[in-house]
N, CA, C and O atoms as a GROMACS GRO file, in nm:
protein
  420
    1MET      N    1   0.082  -0.120   0.000
    1MET     CA    2   0.000   0.000   0.000
    1MET      C    3   0.086   0.126   0.000
    1MET      O    4   0.053   0.223  -0.068
    2LYS      N    5   0.197   0.126   0.076
    2LYS     CA    6   0.283   0.244   0.079
    2LYS      C    7   0.341   0.272  -0.058
    2LYS      O    8   0.348   0.388  -0.100
    3PHE      N    9   0.382   0.166  -0.129
    3PHE     CA   10   0.437   0.186  -0.263
    3PHE      C   11   0.331   0.247  -0.354
    3PHE      O   12   0.363   0.331  -0.438
    4GLN      N   13   0.206   0.205  -0.339
    4GLN     CA   14   0.099   0.259  -0.422
    4GLN      C   15   0.084   0.409  -0.400
    4GLN      O   16   0.071   0.485  -0.496
    5LEU      N   17   0.088   0.452  -0.275
    5LEU     CA   18   0.075   0.594  -0.245
    5LEU      C   19   0.195   0.673  -0.296
    5LEU      O   20   0.180   0.781  -0.352
    6ILE      N   21   0.314   0.618  -0.277
    6ILE     CA   22   0.435   0.684  -0.327
    6ILE      C   23   0.427   0.698  -0.478
    6ILE      O   24   0.456   0.804  -0.533
    7PHE      N   25   0.388   0.591  -0.545
    7PHE     CA   26   0.378   0.593  -0.690
    7PHE      C   27   0.280   0.701  -0.736
    7PHE      O   28   0.309   0.776  -0.829
    8LEU      N   29   0.166   0.710  -0.671
    8LEU     CA   30   0.067   0.811  -0.708
    8LEU      C   31   0.119   0.952  -0.687
    8LEU      O   32   0.094   1.040  -0.770
    9PHE      N   33   0.192   0.978  -0.577
    9PHE     CA   34   0.250   1.109  -0.554
    9PHE      C   35   0.352   1.144  -0.662
    9PHE      O   36   0.358   1.257  -0.709
   10ILE      N   37   0.432   1.045  -0.700
   10ILE     CA   38   0.533   1.068  -0.803
   10ILE      C   39   0.467   1.105  -0.935
   10ILE      O   40   0.501   1.206  -0.997
   11ILE      N   41   0.373   1.024  -0.978
   11ILE     CA   42   0.307   1.049  -1.106
   11ILE      C   43   0.227   1.179  -1.101
   11ILE      O   44   0.225   1.253  -1.199
   12ALA      N   45   0.162   1.208  -0.989
   12ALA     CA   46   0.088   1.334  -0.977
   12ALA      C   47   0.182   1.453  -0.990
   12ALA      O   48   0.146   1.554  -1.051
   13SER      N   49   0.303   1.443  -0.935
   13SER     CA   50   0.401   1.549  -0.947
   13SER      C   51   0.442   1.568  -1.092
   13SER      O   52   0.458   1.681  -1.138
   14ILE      N   53   0.460   1.458  -1.162
   14ILE     CA   54   0.499   1.466  -1.302
   14ILE      C   55   0.388   1.529  -1.385
   14ILE      O   56   0.413   1.619  -1.465
   15ILE      N   57   0.266   1.483  -1.364
   15ILE     CA   58   0.152   1.534  -1.441
   15ILE      C   59   0.133   1.683  -1.414
   15ILE      O   60   0.098   1.759  -1.505
   16ALA      N   61   0.154   1.724  -1.291
   16ALA     CA   62   0.137   1.865  -1.256
   16ALA      C   63   0.252   1.950  -1.307
   16ALA      O   64   0.246   2.073  -1.298
   17GLY      N   65   0.357   1.889  -1.358
   17GLY     CA   66   0.471   1.964  -1.410
   17GLY      C   67   0.562   2.014  -1.299
   17GLY      O   68   0.636   2.110  -1.320
   18ALA      N   69   0.557   1.952  -1.186
   18ALA     CA   70   0.634   1.998  -1.071
   18ALA      C   71   0.782   1.961  -1.085
   18ALA      O   72   0.815   1.853  -1.133
   19GLN      N   73   0.868   2.050  -1.043
   19GLN     CA   74   1.010   2.021  -1.036
   19GLN      C   75   1.044   1.946  -0.908
   19GLN      O   76   1.137   1.866  -0.905
   20ASP      N   77   0.967   1.973  -0.804
   20ASP     CA   78   0.989   1.904  -0.677
   20ASP      C   79   0.903   1.779  -0.675
   20ASP      O   80   0.782   1.785  -0.698
   21ILE      N   81   0.965   1.666  -0.647
   21ILE     CA   82   0.896   1.539  -0.643
   21ILE      C   83   0.871   1.503  -0.498
   21ILE      O   84   0.959   1.518  -0.413
   22ILE      N   85   0.750   1.456  -0.469
   22ILE     CA   86   0.714   1.415  -0.334
   22ILE      C   87   0.685   1.267  -0.338
   22ILE      O   88   0.606   1.225  -0.422
   23PRO      N   89   0.741   1.185  -0.254
   23PRO     CA   90   0.843   1.217  -0.156
   23PRO      C   91   0.976   1.248  -0.225
   23PRO      O   92   1.007   1.196  -0.332
   24ARG      N   93   1.053   1.334  -0.161
   24ARG     CA   94   1.180   1.378  -0.217
   24ARG      C   95   1.275   1.259  -0.231
   24ARG      O   96   1.298   1.186  -0.134
   25PRO      N   97   1.329   1.239  -0.350
   25PRO     CA   98   1.422   1.127  -0.370
   25PRO      C   99   1.557   1.153  -0.304
   25PRO      O  100   1.592   1.268  -0.277
   26ASN      N  101   1.631   1.046  -0.279
   26ASN     CA  102   1.766   1.060  -0.224
   26ASN      C  103   1.859   1.129  -0.323
   26ASN      O  104   1.950   1.202  -0.284
   27GLU      N  105   1.835   1.105  -0.450
   27GLU     CA  106   1.918   1.166  -0.554
   27GLU      C  107   1.827   1.212  -0.667
   27GLU      O  108   1.735   1.141  -0.708
   28TYR      N  109   1.854   1.331  -0.717
   28TYR     CA  110   1.775   1.388  -0.826
   28TYR      C  111   1.872   1.452  -0.923
   28TYR      O  112   1.948   1.542  -0.886
   29LYS      N  113   1.871   1.408  -1.046
   29LYS     CA  114   1.963   1.460  -1.145
   29LYS      C  115   1.885   1.513  -1.265
   29LYS      O  116   1.844   1.434  -1.351
   30PRO      N  117   1.864   1.646  -1.275
   30PRO     CA  118   1.792   1.700  -1.390
   30PRO      C  119   1.874   1.683  -1.517
   30PRO      O  120   1.996   1.703  -1.516
   31THR      N  121   1.808   1.648  -1.625
   31THR     CA  122   1.879   1.625  -1.751
   31THR      C  123   1.844   1.727  -1.858
   31THR      O  124   1.901   1.725  -1.967
   32GLY      N  125   1.753   1.816  -1.828
   32GLY     CA  126   1.719   1.920  -1.923
   32GLY      C  127   1.605   1.885  -2.017
   32GLY      O  128   1.554   1.972  -2.087
   33GLY      N  129   1.565   1.759  -2.020
   33GLY     CA  130   1.454   1.720  -2.106
   33GLY      C  131   1.324   1.721  -2.030
   33GLY      O  132   1.319   1.763  -1.914
   34PHE      N  133   1.218   1.675  -2.094
   34PHE     CA  134   1.089   1.667  -2.028
   34PHE      C  135   1.003   1.561  -2.096
   34PHE      O  136   1.028   1.522  -2.210
   35PHE      N  137   0.903   1.517  -2.024
   35PHE     CA  138   0.804   1.423  -2.075
   35PHE      C  139   0.671   1.495  -2.079
   35PHE      O  140   0.626   1.547  -1.977
   36GLN      N  141   0.609   1.500  -2.193
   36GLN     CA  142   0.481   1.568  -2.206
   36GLN      C  143   0.370   1.464  -2.215
   36GLN      O  144   0.370   1.379  -2.305
   37ILE      N  145   0.277   1.471  -2.122
   37ILE     CA  146   0.164   1.379  -2.122
   37ILE      C  147   0.072   1.418  -2.237
   37ILE      O  148   0.034   1.535  -2.250
   38SER      N  149   0.037   1.322  -2.318
   38SER     CA  150  -0.055   1.348  -2.428
   38SER      C  151  -0.184   1.270  -2.404
   38SER      O  152  -0.199   1.204  -2.301
   39ASP      N  153  -0.276   1.278  -2.496
   39ASP     CA  154  -0.401   1.205  -2.479
   39ASP      C  155  -0.386   1.058  -2.515
   39ASP      O  156  -0.484   0.984  -2.518
   40ALA      N  157  -0.263   1.015  -2.543
   40ALA     CA  158  -0.235   0.874  -2.573
   40ALA      C  159  -0.150   0.812  -2.462
   40ALA      O  160  -0.053   0.742  -2.490
   41VAL      N  161  -0.187   0.836  -2.336
   41VAL     CA  162  -0.113   0.782  -2.223
   41VAL      C  163  -0.142   0.633  -2.210
   41VAL      O  164  -0.257   0.590  -2.213
   42SER      N  165  -0.036   0.556  -2.196
   42SER     CA  166  -0.054   0.412  -2.176
   42SER      C  167   0.034   0.367  -2.060
   42SER      O  168   0.136   0.428  -2.030
   43LEU      N  169  -0.007   0.260  -1.996
   43LEU     CA  170   0.062   0.207  -1.879
   43LEU      C  171   0.090   0.059  -1.901
   43LEU      O  172   0.001  -0.016  -1.940
   44SER      N  173   0.214   0.018  -1.876
   44SER     CA  174   0.248  -0.124  -1.882
   44SER      C  175   0.324  -0.160  -1.756
   44SER      O  176   0.388  -0.074  -1.694
   45PHE      N  177   0.317  -0.286  -1.717
   45PHE     CA  178   0.386  -0.331  -1.597
   45PHE      C  179   0.440  -0.471  -1.618
   45PHE      O  180   0.388  -0.548  -1.700
   46SER      N  181   0.546  -0.504  -1.542
   46SER     CA  182   0.614  -0.630  -1.565
   46SER      C  183   0.599  -0.730  -1.450
   46SER      O  184   0.657  -0.839  -1.456
   47ASP      N  185   0.524  -0.697  -1.350
   47ASP     CA  186   0.516  -0.784  -1.234
   47ASP      C  187   0.371  -0.803  -1.192
   47ASP      O  188   0.289  -0.712  -1.205
   48LYS      N  189   0.339  -0.920  -1.143
   48LYS     CA  190   0.201  -0.953  -1.106
   48LYS      C  191   0.150  -0.872  -0.987
   48LYS      O  192   0.029  -0.868  -0.963
   49SER      N  193   0.240  -0.809  -0.912
   49SER     CA  194   0.195  -0.731  -0.797
   49SER      C  195   0.152  -0.590  -0.836
   49SER      O  196   0.088  -0.521  -0.757
   50PHE      N  197   0.184  -0.546  -0.956
   50PHE     CA  198   0.149  -0.412  -0.999
   50PHE      C  199   0.004  -0.392  -1.044
   50PHE      O  200  -0.044  -0.279  -1.039
   51PRO      N  201  -0.068  -0.496  -1.088
   51PRO     CA  202  -0.205  -0.469  -1.135
   51PRO      C  203  -0.294  -0.398  -1.034
   51PRO      O  204  -0.389  -0.331  -1.074
   52ASP      N  205  -0.265  -0.412  -0.906
   52ASP     CA  206  -0.344  -0.341  -0.804
   52ASP      C  207  -0.332  -0.189  -0.819
   52ASP      O  208  -0.423  -0.116  -0.781
   53LEU      N  209  -0.220  -0.142  -0.874
   53LEU     CA  210  -0.198   0.000  -0.893
   53LEU      C  211  -0.276   0.056  -1.012
   53LEU      O  212  -0.311   0.175  -1.013
   54VAL      N  213  -0.304  -0.026  -1.109
   54VAL     CA  214  -0.361   0.021  -1.236
   54VAL      C  215  -0.493   0.094  -1.217
   54VAL      O  216  -0.505   0.206  -1.265
   55PRO      N  217  -0.594   0.037  -1.149
   55PRO     CA  218  -0.721   0.110  -1.134
   55PRO      C  219  -0.705   0.241  -1.057
   55PRO      O  220  -0.768   0.341  -1.092
   56VAL      N  221  -0.623   0.241  -0.954
   56VAL     CA  222  -0.601   0.363  -0.875
   56VAL      C  223  -0.534   0.469  -0.962
   56VAL      O  224  -0.574   0.586  -0.960
   57PHE      N  225  -0.433   0.428  -1.036
   57PHE     CA  226  -0.360   0.520  -1.123
   57PHE      C  227  -0.450   0.577  -1.233
   57PHE      O  228  -0.455   0.698  -1.252
   58THR      N  229  -0.520   0.490  -1.303
   58THR     CA  230  -0.604   0.537  -1.415
   58THR      C  231  -0.715   0.629  -1.367
   58THR      O  232  -0.749   0.727  -1.434
   59THR      N  233  -0.772   0.598  -1.252
   59THR     CA  234  -0.876   0.684  -1.195
   59THR      C  235  -0.820   0.821  -1.158
   59THR      O  236  -0.884   0.924  -1.183
   60SER      N  237  -0.701   0.823  -1.099
   60SER     CA  238  -0.638   0.950  -1.059
   60SER      C  239  -0.604   1.035  -1.181
   60SER      O  240  -0.629   1.156  -1.181
   61VAL      N  241  -0.547   0.973  -1.283
   61VAL     CA  242  -0.512   1.048  -1.404
   61VAL      C  243  -0.638   1.106  -1.467
   61VAL      O  244  -0.641   1.222  -1.507
   62LYS      N  245  -0.742   1.025  -1.476
   62LYS     CA  246  -0.870   1.071  -1.534
   62LYS      C  247  -0.928   1.188  -1.455
   62LYS      O  248  -0.977   1.285  -1.512
   63LYS      N  249  -0.922   1.178  -1.323
   63LYS     CA  250  -0.978   1.281  -1.237
   63LYS      C  251  -0.906   1.416  -1.254
   63LYS      O  252  -0.971   1.520  -1.262
   64TYR      N  253  -0.772   1.413  -1.260
   64TYR     CA  254  -0.696   1.537  -1.262
   64TYR      C  255  -0.663   1.590  -1.401
   64TYR      O  256  -0.634   1.708  -1.417
   65THR      N  257  -0.666   1.503  -1.503
   65THR     CA  258  -0.628   1.547  -1.636
   65THR      C  259  -0.737   1.526  -1.740
   65THR      O  260  -0.728   1.578  -1.851
   66HIS      N  261  -0.839   1.450  -1.705
   66HIS     CA  262  -0.947   1.413  -1.798
   66HIS      C  263  -0.896   1.328  -1.915
   66HIS      O  264  -0.959   1.323  -2.021
   67LEU      N  265  -0.783   1.261  -1.894
   67LEU     CA  266  -0.727   1.173  -1.996
   67LEU      C  267  -0.754   1.028  -1.959
   67LEU      O  268  -0.752   0.992  -1.842
   68ASP      N  269  -0.779   0.946  -2.060
   68ASP     CA  270  -0.792   0.803  -2.038
   68ASP      C  271  -0.656   0.737  -2.051
   68ASP      O  272  -0.577   0.772  -2.139
   69VAL      N  273  -0.628   0.644  -1.962
   69VAL     CA  274  -0.503   0.569  -1.967
   69VAL      C  275  -0.534   0.431  -2.023
   69VAL      O  276  -0.622   0.361  -1.974
   70ILE      N  277  -0.460   0.392  -2.124
   70ILE     CA  278  -0.476   0.262  -2.186
   70ILE      C  279  -0.374   0.167  -2.125
   70ILE      O  280  -0.256   0.200  -2.116
   71GLN      N  281  -0.418   0.051  -2.084
   71GLN     CA  282  -0.326  -0.049  -2.032
   71GLN      C  283  -0.270  -0.131  -2.147
   71GLN      O  284  -0.345  -0.186  -2.228
   72LYS      N  285  -0.137  -0.139  -2.156
   72LYS     CA  286  -0.069  -0.216  -2.259
   72LYS      C  287   0.012  -0.326  -2.195
   72LYS      O  288   0.054  -0.315  -2.080
   73LYS      N  289   0.034  -0.432  -2.269
   73LYS     CA  290   0.115  -0.542  -2.218
   73LYS      C  291   0.263  -0.502  -2.213
   73LYS      O  292   0.332  -0.536  -2.117
   74ASN      N  293   0.309  -0.432  -2.314
   74ASN     CA  294   0.449  -0.389  -2.322
   74ASN      C  295   0.456  -0.246  -2.375
   74ASN      O  296   0.362  -0.198  -2.438
   75ASN      N  297   0.566  -0.182  -2.348
   75ASN     CA  298   0.600  -0.053  -2.408
   75ASN      C  299   0.498   0.057  -2.386
   75ASN      O  300   0.467   0.133  -2.478
   76GLY      N  301   0.445   0.067  -2.265
   76GLY     CA  302   0.358   0.179  -2.232
   76GLY      C  303   0.439   0.307  -2.221
   76GLY      O  304   0.561   0.302  -2.203
   77THR      N  305   0.373   0.421  -2.231
   77THR     CA  306   0.445   0.547  -2.212
   77THR      C  307   0.487   0.563  -2.066
   77THR      O  308   0.582   0.635  -2.035
   78ILE      N  309   0.414   0.496  -1.976
   78ILE     CA  310   0.455   0.486  -1.836
   78ILE      C  311   0.472   0.338  -1.805
   78ILE      O  312   0.380   0.259  -1.824
   79ARG      N  313   0.592   0.302  -1.759
   79ARG     CA  314   0.623   0.160  -1.734
   79ARG      C  315   0.655   0.138  -1.587
   79ARG      O  316   0.731   0.213  -1.527
   80LEU      N  317   0.595   0.035  -1.531
   80LEU     CA  318   0.627  -0.010  -1.396
   80LEU      C  319   0.709  -0.137  -1.409
   80LEU      O  320   0.665  -0.234  -1.471
   81VAL      N  321   0.828  -0.137  -1.352
   81VAL     CA  322   0.919  -0.249  -1.368
   81VAL      C  323   0.967  -0.296  -1.232
   81VAL      O  324   1.010  -0.215  -1.150
   82ARG      N  325   0.958  -0.426  -1.207
   82ARG     CA  326   1.011  -0.483  -1.083
   82ARG      C  327   1.161  -0.501  -1.102
   82ARG      O  328   1.205  -0.567  -1.195
   83ASN      N  329   1.240  -0.442  -1.012
   83ASN     CA  330   1.385  -0.452  -1.016
   83ASN      C  331   1.429  -0.523  -0.888
   83ASN      O  332   1.421  -0.466  -0.780
   84PRO      N  333   1.477  -0.648  -0.899
   84PRO     CA  334   1.516  -0.724  -0.780
   84PRO      C  335   1.634  -0.664  -0.704
   84PRO      O  336   1.659  -0.700  -0.589
   85GLN      N  337   1.708  -0.574  -0.768
   85GLN     CA  338   1.821  -0.509  -0.700
   85GLN      C  339   1.774  -0.400  -0.603
   85GLN      O  340   1.850  -0.358  -0.515
   86ILE      N  341   1.652  -0.356  -0.618
   86ILE     CA  342   1.595  -0.256  -0.527
   86ILE      C  343   1.522  -0.334  -0.418
   86ILE      O  344   1.413  -0.386  -0.440
   87THR      N  345   1.583  -0.340  -0.300
   87THR     CA  346   1.531  -0.426  -0.194
   87THR      C  347   1.464  -0.351  -0.079
   87THR      O  348   1.391  -0.412  -0.001
   88GLU      N  349   1.488  -0.222  -0.067
   88GLU     CA  350   1.424  -0.147   0.041
   88GLU      C  351   1.275  -0.131   0.012
   88GLU      O  352   1.236  -0.114  -0.104
   89LYS      N  353   1.194  -0.137   0.114
   89LYS     CA  354   1.049  -0.143   0.098
   89LYS      C  355   0.991  -0.026   0.019
   89LYS      O  356   0.905  -0.048  -0.066
   90GLU      N  357   1.035   0.096   0.043
   90GLU     CA  358   0.978   0.212  -0.024
   90GLU      C  359   1.071   0.271  -0.129
   90GLU      O  360   1.050   0.383  -0.176
   91ALA      N  361   1.174   0.197  -0.166
   91ALA     CA  362   1.271   0.248  -0.262
   91ALA      C  363   1.218   0.236  -0.404
   91ALA      O  364   1.142   0.145  -0.436
   92TYR      N  365   1.259   0.328  -0.489
   92TYR     CA  366   1.222   0.326  -0.630
   92TYR      C  367   1.329   0.398  -0.710
   92TYR      O  368   1.410   0.473  -0.655
   93ARG      N  369   1.328   0.376  -0.838
   93ARG     CA  370   1.415   0.447  -0.931
   93ARG      C  371   1.325   0.492  -1.046
   93ARG      O  372   1.250   0.412  -1.102
   94MET      N  373   1.334   0.618  -1.081
   94MET     CA  374   1.249   0.670  -1.188
   94MET      C  375   1.336   0.738  -1.292
   94MET      O  376   1.425   0.816  -1.260
   95LYS      N  377   1.307   0.707  -1.417
   95LYS     CA  378   1.377   0.769  -1.528
   95LYS      C  379   1.272   0.834  -1.618
   95LYS      O  380   1.179   0.768  -1.665
   96ILE      N  381   1.289   0.964  -1.642
   96ILE     CA  382   1.196   1.037  -1.726
   96ILE      C  383   1.268   1.073  -1.856
   96ILE      O  384   1.370   1.141  -1.855
   97GLU      N  385   1.212   1.026  -1.964
   97GLU     CA  386   1.268   1.052  -2.096
   97GLU      C  387   1.158   1.117  -2.180
   97GLU      O  388   1.041   1.110  -2.143
   98PRO      N  389   1.193   1.179  -2.292
   98PRO     CA  390   1.089   1.242  -2.375
   98PRO      C  391   0.983   1.142  -2.423
   98PRO      O  392   0.868   1.182  -2.446
   99GLN      N  393   1.018   1.014  -2.441
   99GLN     CA  394   0.923   0.915  -2.492
   99GLN      C  395   0.847   0.840  -2.384
   99GLN      O  396   0.738   0.789  -2.411
  100ARG      N  397   0.902   0.834  -2.261
  100ARG     CA  398   0.839   0.748  -2.161
  100ARG      C  399   0.889   0.783  -2.019
  100ARG      O  400   0.988   0.853  -2.001
  101ILE      N  401   0.816   0.730  -1.922
  101ILE     CA  402   0.857   0.734  -1.782
  101ILE      C  403   0.870   0.589  -1.738
  101ILE      O  404   0.779   0.509  -1.759
  102THR      N  405   0.983   0.555  -1.676
  102THR     CA  406   1.002   0.420  -1.622
  102THR      C  407   1.021   0.430  -1.472
  102THR      O  408   1.108   0.502  -1.424
  103VAL      N  409   0.937   0.358  -1.398
  103VAL     CA  410   0.947   0.353  -1.252
  103VAL      C  411   0.986   0.211  -1.215
  103VAL      O  412   0.912   0.116  -1.243
  104GLU      N  413   1.102   0.196  -1.151
  104GLU     CA  414   1.148   0.064  -1.105
  104GLU      C  415   1.132   0.058  -0.954
  104GLU      O  416   1.161   0.155  -0.884
  105ALA      N  417   1.087  -0.056  -0.906
  105ALA     CA  418   1.072  -0.076  -0.761
  105ALA      C  419   1.093  -0.222  -0.729
  105ALA      O  420   1.085  -0.261  -0.613
   0.00000   0.00000   0.00000
C-alpha cells in the first residue's frame, strides 16, 4: 500500500509539471529534457503485484487530467518495472525521458 501511495505522488508530481517530487528522492539529477503527457497515455507493468496500482492510477489520471489511460502489455508510455536489486520497501528508481517514464521498484 505504501508503494501505491508513493507511486501516485510521483506520477501526480509529473503530471502537474512539478520540479519538486514528493516524496523527495535521495538523488535527483535533472537532464534538461521533459516528458509531455498526451491524450495517448498508456501504462504497462512487468510484475504480477502491480495490477493493483492500475485502477487507482487510471482513476487518478482521469480525475486530474481528464485523460484516459490505456493499459498495454508492453511498451507503455509509463512503465512499472520490478527490479530485484531494489530491496528497500519504499525504494524506487524513476527515469523520465521524452518518450516514456520508467518507474522501477
